[in-house]
DRENDO-1510 file (C-alpha; in Angstrom, 1 decimal, always signed):
<recs>
REC; n; res; u; v; w
REC; 1; UNK; +3.5; -15.7; +12.5 .
REC; 2; UNK; +6.8; -14.7; +14.3 .
REC; 3; UNK; +6.4; -13.2; +17.8 .
REC; 4; UNK; +9.0; -10.8; +19.2 .
REC; 5; UNK; +11.2; -10.8; +16.1 .
REC; 6; UNK; +15.0; -10.8; +16.6 .
REC; 7; UNK; +17.5; -7.9; +16.5 .
REC; 8; UNK; +20.2; -7.9; +13.8 .
REC; 9; UNK; +23.3; -5.7; +13.5 .
REC; 10; UNK; +24.6; -3.9; +10.4 .
REC; 11; UNK; +27.5; -1.6; +9.7 .
REC; 12; UNK; +27.0; +1.5; +7.6 .
REC; 13; UNK; +29.7; +4.0; +6.9 .
REC; 14; UNK; +31.7; +2.6; +9.9 .
REC; 15; UNK; +28.7; +2.9; +12.3 .
REC; 16; UNK; +27.0; +0.0; +14.0 .
REC; 17; UNK; +23.1; +0.0; +13.9 .
REC; 18; UNK; +20.8; -2.5; +15.6 .
REC; 19; UNK; +17.7; -3.5; +13.5 .
REC; 20; UNK; +14.5; -4.7; +15.1 .
REC; 21; UNK; +13.4; -7.3; +12.4 .
REC; 22; UNK; +9.7; -6.6; +12.3 .
REC; 23; UNK; +10.0; -7.5; +8.6 .
REC; 24; UNK; +10.2; -11.2; +9.6 .
REC; 25; UNK; +6.9; -11.3; +11.4 .
REC; 26; UNK; +4.8; -12.5; +8.4 .
REC; 27; UNK; +5.3; -12.4; +4.5 .
REC; 28; UNK; +2.5; -9.7; +4.1 .
REC; 29; UNK; +1.3; -8.7; +7.6 .
REC; 30; UNK; +4.7; -7.5; +8.9 .
REC; 31; UNK; +6.6; -4.4; +10.0 .
REC; 32; UNK; +4.8; -1.4; +11.4 .
REC; 33; UNK; +1.6; -2.5; +9.7 .
REC; 34; UNK; +1.5; -5.6; +12.0 .
REC; 35; UNK; +1.9; -3.3; +15.0 .
REC; 36; UNK; -0.7; -0.8; +13.8 .
REC; 37; UNK; -3.2; -3.6; +13.1 .
REC; 38; UNK; -2.4; -5.5; +16.3 .
REC; 39; UNK; -5.8; -4.8; +18.0 .
REC; 40; UNK; -7.6; -6.0; +14.8 .
REC; 41; UNK; -5.4; -9.1; +14.6 .
REC; 42; UNK; -6.6; -10.0; +18.1 .
REC; 43; UNK; -10.3; -9.2; +17.3 .
REC; 44; UNK; -12.4; -12.3; +17.1 .
REC; 45; UNK; -13.5; -12.7; +13.4 .
REC; 46; UNK; -17.2; -12.9; +14.3 .
REC; 47; UNK; -17.0; -9.4; +15.7 .
REC; 48; UNK; -16.6; -7.8; +12.2 .
REC; 49; UNK; -17.6; -8.5; +8.6 .
REC; 50; UNK; -16.1; -5.7; +6.5 .
REC; 51; UNK; -13.0; -3.5; +6.6 .
REC; 52; UNK; -12.9; -0.3; +4.6 .
REC; 53; UNK; -9.8; +1.7; +3.8 .
REC; 54; UNK; -8.3; +4.0; +1.2 .
REC; 55; UNK; -5.1; +5.4; -0.1 .
REC; 56; UNK; -2.5; +4.6; -2.8 .
REC; 57; UNK; -1.8; +1.5; -4.8 .
REC; 58; UNK; +1.8; +1.2; -3.6 .
REC; 59; UNK; +0.5; +1.1; +0.0 .
REC; 60; UNK; +2.0; -1.4; +2.3 .
REC; 61; UNK; -1.0; -0.9; +4.6 .
REC; 62; UNK; -3.3; -1.9; +1.8 .
REC; 63; UNK; -1.5; -5.2; +1.4 .
REC; 64; UNK; -1.3; -5.9; +5.1 .
REC; 65; UNK; -5.0; -5.2; +5.6 .
REC; 66; UNK; -5.8; -7.5; +2.7 .
REC; 67; UNK; -3.7; -10.3; +4.3 .
REC; 68; UNK; -5.5; -9.7; +7.6 .
REC; 69; UNK; -8.9; -9.8; +6.0 .
REC; 70; UNK; -8.0; -13.0; +4.2 .
REC; 71; UNK; -7.1; -14.7; +7.5 .
REC; 72; UNK; -10.2; -13.4; +9.2 .
REC; 73; UNK; -12.6; -14.0; +6.3 .
REC; 74; UNK; -13.6; -10.4; +6.3 .
REC; 75; UNK; -14.6; -8.4; +3.3 .
REC; 76; UNK; -12.0; -5.7; +2.4 .
REC; 77; UNK; -13.1; -2.7; +0.4 .
REC; 78; UNK; -10.3; -0.4; -0.8 .
REC; 79; UNK; -10.8; +3.0; -2.4 .
REC; 80; UNK; -8.3; +4.9; -4.6 .
REC; 81; UNK; -8.3; +7.7; -7.1 .
REC; 82; UNK; -8.6; +6.5; -10.7 .
REC; 83; UNK; -5.9; +4.1; -11.9 .
REC; 84; UNK; -4.3; +3.9; -15.4 .
REC; 85; UNK; -4.4; +0.8; -17.5 .
REC; 86; UNK; -0.8; -0.1; -16.8 .
REC; 87; UNK; -1.4; -0.3; -13.1 .
REC; 88; UNK; -4.5; -2.4; -13.5 .
REC; 89; UNK; -2.7; -4.9; -15.7 .
REC; 90; UNK; +0.5; -5.4; -13.6 .
REC; 91; UNK; +1.1; -8.9; -12.3 .
REC; 92; UNK; +3.5; -7.8; -9.5 .
REC; 93; UNK; +3.6; -5.3; -6.7 .
REC; 94; UNK; +1.4; -4.6; -3.7 .
REC; 95; UNK; -1.8; -3.8; -5.6 .
REC; 96; UNK; -1.7; -7.0; -7.6 .
REC; 97; UNK; -1.0; -9.1; -4.5 .
REC; 98; UNK; -3.7; -7.4; -2.5 .
REC; 99; UNK; -6.3; -8.1; -5.2 .
REC; 100; UNK; -5.1; -11.7; -5.3 .
REC; 101; UNK; -5.8; -11.9; -1.5 .
REC; 102; UNK; -9.4; -10.8; -2.2 .
REC; 103; UNK; -9.4; -7.1; -1.9 .
REC; 104; UNK; -12.3; -5.4; -3.7 .
REC; 105; UNK; -11.0; -2.2; -5.3 .
REC; 106; UNK; -13.1; +0.8; -6.1 .
REC; 107; UNK; -12.1; +4.0; -8.0 .
REC; 108; UNK; -13.3; +7.4; -7.0 .
REC; 109; UNK; -13.0; +10.6; -9.0 .
REC; 110; UNK; -10.5; +13.0; -7.4 .
REC; 111; UNK; -13.1; +15.7; -6.7 .
REC; 112; UNK; -15.3; +13.2; -4.9 .
REC; 113; UNK; -12.6; +11.3; -3.0 .
REC; 114; UNK; -12.4; +13.1; +0.3 .
REC; 115; UNK; -16.1; +13.6; +0.7 .
REC; 116; UNK; -16.9; +10.0; -0.1 .
REC; 117; UNK; -14.4; +8.6; +2.4 .
REC; 118; UNK; -15.8; +10.9; +5.1 .
REC; 119; UNK; -19.3; +9.8; +4.4 .
REC; 120; UNK; -18.4; +6.2; +5.0 .
REC; 121; UNK; -18.2; +6.8; +8.8 .
REC; 122; UNK; -21.7; +8.1; +8.9 .
REC; 123; UNK; -23.5; +5.0; +7.8 .
REC; 124; UNK; -21.5; +2.2; +9.5 .
REC; 125; UNK; -23.0; -0.7; +11.3 .
REC; 126; UNK; -21.2; -2.4; +14.2 .
REC; 127; UNK; -19.6; -5.0; +12.0 .
REC; 128; UNK; -17.9; -2.5; +9.6 .
REC; 129; UNK; -14.6; -0.8; +10.5 .
REC; 130; UNK; -12.9; +2.0; +8.7 .
REC; 131; UNK; -9.1; +2.3; +8.8 .
REC; 132; UNK; -7.6; +5.6; +7.7 .
REC; 133; UNK; -5.0; +5.9; +5.0 .
REC; 134; UNK; -1.7; +4.2; +6.1 .
REC; 135; UNK; -3.2; +2.7; +9.1 .
REC; 136; UNK; -3.3; +6.0; +11.0 .
REC; 137; UNK; -5.7; +5.0; +13.8 .
REC; 138; UNK; -5.6; +5.5; +17.6 .
REC; 139; UNK; -6.1; +1.8; +18.0 .
REC; 140; UNK; -2.5; +1.4; +16.7 .
REC; 141; UNK; -1.2; +2.5; +20.1 .
REC; 142; UNK; -1.8; -1.0; +21.5 .
REC; 143; UNK; +0.5; -2.8; +19.1 .
REC; 144; UNK; +3.2; -0.1; +19.4 .
REC; 145; UNK; +3.1; -0.4; +23.2 .
REC; 146; UNK; +3.8; -4.1; +22.7 .
REC; 147; UNK; +6.8; -3.2; +20.4 .
REC; 148; UNK; +8.1; -0.8; +23.1 .
REC; 149; UNK; +7.9; -3.5; +25.7 .
REC; 150; UNK; +9.9; -5.8; +23.5 .
REC; 151; UNK; +12.6; -3.1; +23.0 .
REC; 152; UNK; +12.8; -2.4; +26.8 .
REC; 153; UNK; +12.9; -6.1; +27.6 .
REC; 154; UNK; +15.9; -6.6; +25.3 .
REC; 155; UNK; +18.0; -4.2; +27.6 .
REC; 156; UNK; +19.9; -2.7; +24.7 .
REC; 157; UNK; +22.7; -0.2; +25.0 .
REC; 158; UNK; +21.1; +2.4; +22.8 .
REC; 159; UNK; +20.3; +6.2; +22.8 .
REC; 160; UNK; +17.6; +6.3; +20.3 .
REC; 161; UNK; +15.0; +4.4; +18.2 .
REC; 162; UNK; +14.4; +5.3; +14.5 .
REC; 163; UNK; +11.5; +4.6; +12.1 .
REC; 164; UNK; +10.5; +6.5; +8.9 .
REC; 165; UNK; +7.1; +8.1; +8.7 .
REC; 166; UNK; +4.2; +8.4; +6.4 .
REC; 167; UNK; +1.4; +9.4; +8.8 .
REC; 168; UNK; +3.8; +9.3; +11.8 .
REC; 169; UNK; +1.6; +6.9; +13.7 .
REC; 170; UNK; +4.4; +4.5; +14.5 .
REC; 171; UNK; +6.9; +7.2; +15.6 .
REC; 172; UNK; +4.3; +9.0; +17.7 .
REC; 173; UNK; +3.1; +6.0; +19.7 .
REC; 174; UNK; +6.7; +4.7; +20.1 .
REC; 175; UNK; +7.8; +8.0; +21.5 .
REC; 176; UNK; +4.9; +8.1; +23.9 .
REC; 177; UNK; +5.8; +4.5; +25.1 .
REC; 178; UNK; +9.5; +5.1; +25.3 .
REC; 179; UNK; +9.9; +8.4; +27.1 .
REC; 180; UNK; +13.5; +7.8; +28.1 .
REC; 181; UNK; +14.7; +7.3; +24.6 .
REC; 182; UNK; +14.9; +9.6; +21.6 .
REC; 183; UNK; +12.7; +8.5; +18.7 .
REC; 184; UNK; +14.0; +9.7; +15.4 .
REC; 185; UNK; +11.8; +9.9; +12.3 .
REC; 186; UNK; +11.7; +11.6; +8.9 .
REC; 187; UNK; +8.8; +12.7; +6.8 .
REC; 188; UNK; +8.5; +10.5; +3.7 .
REC; 189; UNK; +5.1; +11.9; +2.5 .
REC; 190; UNK; +5.0; +15.6; +2.6 .
REC; 191; UNK; +7.2; +17.8; +4.9 .
REC; 192; UNK; +7.5; +18.1; +8.6 .
REC; 193; UNK; +4.5; +20.4; +8.9 .
REC; 194; UNK; +2.3; +17.8; +7.2 .
REC; 195; UNK; +3.7; +15.1; +9.4 .
REC; 196; UNK; +3.1; +17.0; +12.6 .
REC; 197; UNK; -0.5; +17.7; +11.5 .
REC; 198; UNK; -1.1; +14.0; +11.0 .
REC; 199; UNK; +0.3; +13.1; +14.4 .
REC; 200; UNK; -1.6; +15.8; +16.2 .
REC; 201; UNK; -4.8; +14.3; +14.8 .
REC; 202; UNK; -4.0; +11.2; +16.9 .
REC; 203; UNK; -2.6; +12.9; +20.0 .
REC; 204; UNK; -3.1; +16.4; +21.5 .
REC; 205; UNK; +0.6; +17.2; +21.7 .
REC; 206; UNK; +3.9; +15.8; +20.4 .
REC; 207; UNK; +6.2; +14.2; +23.0 .
REC; 208; UNK; +9.6; +16.0; +23.6 .
REC; 209; UNK; +11.6; +12.9; +22.8 .
REC; 210; UNK; +10.2; +12.7; +19.3 .
REC; 211; UNK; +12.7; +14.2; +16.9 .
REC; 212; UNK; +11.8; +14.8; +13.3 .
REC; 213; UNK; +14.8; +14.9; +10.9 .
REC; 214; UNK; +13.9; +17.0; +7.9 .
REC; 215; UNK; +15.6; +15.7; +4.7 .
REC; 216; UNK; +18.2; +18.1; +3.3 .
REC; 217; UNK; +16.6; +17.8; -0.1 .
REC; 218; UNK; +13.0; +17.6; -1.0 .
REC; 219; UNK; +11.9; +14.2; -2.3 .
REC; 220; UNK; +8.5; +13.4; -3.7 .
REC; 221; UNK; +6.9; +10.2; -2.4 .
REC; 222; UNK; +7.1; +7.2; -4.7 .
REC; 223; UNK; +9.3; +9.0; -7.2 .
REC; 224; UNK; +12.5; +7.4; -8.4 .
REC; 225; UNK; +15.8; +8.8; -7.1 .
REC; 226; UNK; +19.2; +7.2; -7.9 .
REC; 227; UNK; +20.4; +8.1; -4.4 .
REC; 228; UNK; +17.5; +6.0; -2.9 .
REC; 229; UNK; +18.5; +3.1; -5.1 .
REC; 230; UNK; +22.1; +3.4; -3.9 .
REC; 231; UNK; +21.0; +3.5; -0.3 .
REC; 232; UNK; +18.9; +0.4; -0.9 .
REC; 233; UNK; +21.9; -1.4; -2.3 .
REC; 234; UNK; +24.2; -0.2; +0.5 .
REC; 235; UNK; +21.9; -1.5; +3.2 .
REC; 236; UNK; +21.3; -4.8; +1.3 .
REC; 237; UNK; +25.1; -5.3; +1.1 .
REC; 238; UNK; +25.3; -4.6; +4.8 .
REC; 239; UNK; +23.0; -7.6; +5.4 .
REC; 240; UNK; +19.4; -6.4; +5.6 .
REC; 241; UNK; +16.9; -5.7; +2.8 .
REC; 242; UNK; +14.7; -2.6; +3.4 .
REC; 243; UNK; +11.8; -1.1; +1.4 .
REC; 244; UNK; +12.5; +1.4; -1.4 .
REC; 245; UNK; +9.7; +3.9; -0.4 .
REC; 246; UNK; +10.5; +4.9; +3.2 .
REC; 247; UNK; +13.8; +3.4; +4.3 .
REC; 248; UNK; +16.3; +5.2; +2.0 .
REC; 249; UNK; +15.2; +8.7; +3.2 .
REC; 250; UNK; +15.4; +7.6; +6.9 .
REC; 251; UNK; +18.8; +6.0; +6.5 .
REC; 252; UNK; +20.1; +9.1; +4.7 .
REC; 253; UNK; +18.9; +11.3; +7.5 .
REC; 254; UNK; +20.4; +9.1; +10.2 .
REC; 255; UNK; +23.8; +9.0; +8.6 .
REC; 256; UNK; +23.9; +12.7; +7.9 .
REC; 257; UNK; +22.3; +14.1; +11.0 .
REC; 258; UNK; +22.9; +11.8; +14.0 .
REC; 259; UNK; +25.7; +10.1; +15.8 .
REC; 260; UNK; +23.8; +8.1; +18.5 .
REC; 261; UNK; +23.6; +4.4; +19.2 .
REC; 262; UNK; +20.4; +3.6; +17.3 .
REC; 263; UNK; +17.9; +0.8; +17.0 .
REC; 264; UNK; +16.2; +1.0; +13.7 .
REC; 265; UNK; +12.7; -0.5; +13.6 .
REC; 266; UNK; +12.3; -2.3; +10.3 .
REC; 267; UNK; +9.0; -1.1; +8.8 .
REC; 268; UNK; +8.5; -4.1; +6.5 .
REC; 269; UNK; +7.1; -3.2; +3.1 .
REC; 270; UNK; +9.7; -5.1; +1.2 .
REC; 271; UNK; +7.0; -6.8; -0.9 .
REC; 272; UNK; +6.6; -3.5; -2.7 .
REC; 273; UNK; +10.3; -3.6; -3.9 .
REC; 274; UNK; +9.3; -6.0; -6.7 .
REC; 275; UNK; +7.4; -3.3; -8.6 .
REC; 276; UNK; +9.8; -0.5; -7.5 .
REC; 277; UNK; +12.9; -2.3; -8.8 .
REC; 278; UNK; +11.1; -2.9; -12.1 .
REC; 279; UNK; +10.5; +0.9; -12.4 .
REC; 280; UNK; +14.1; +1.6; -11.5 .
REC; 281; UNK; +15.3; -0.8; -14.1 .
REC; 282; UNK; +13.1; +0.6; -16.8 .
REC; 283; UNK; +14.2; +4.2; -16.1 .
REC; 284; UNK; +17.9; +3.8; -15.1 .
REC; 285; UNK; +18.7; +0.3; -16.4 .
REC; 286; UNK; +19.7; -1.1; -13.0 .
</recs>
């Protein structure tokens, strides 16, 4: 596992961006999921037996937790809403790789989903740990403080740090740890109001240096958009491969709405591109 990953440079539309290469930390346990799970990575394996989490089948967090549990020899129970037969039969993508790593998958009817997940916390013993969807947990602050220290130690000539958001955990804790830098993010799941709600569940107020860039157009999470595929290709040609779920929206917002010297924190998640590119090819032929 790579410690303190390097910083790369890319040029997009004539602008230079620095990239913190958290995608290189580990094939599965990389990016912001490594940072969010940092405290668990450093937890002795005998302290826990079972990890419970829930969310979508494209989830990068799901795959990262599966990889962590495989290393620690912990049982991993993952709950989703009902899946269709095509998803269950796929031999690629995050869900397939997570099950190959030993994840035990359970389906819940949509009307029972939230209540069941909430009930899991009421009957836990000391060796069972629940991770909220997307890794949104206050324990994530530890790993993101380590990331902030790495950024400060690099003594970069930057004005801002950028990272896309699902739950906003990474952006929130980075902003708290880097009060003298702007931290840009954009909501990739829901809108800004939803994103603020998720972050306020982790911290009582949002730091002033946290800047949410609202996309100019509404995009639905995990839907296919030609503009996202084009952005993926543009950044790949510039020298770095990013994920297809979060990164395109963030890059679009940065290019349209900022002019700062920016360090982009690579969120990882590129393992999910395998199934996403298959979907794009099937729909658009490229």
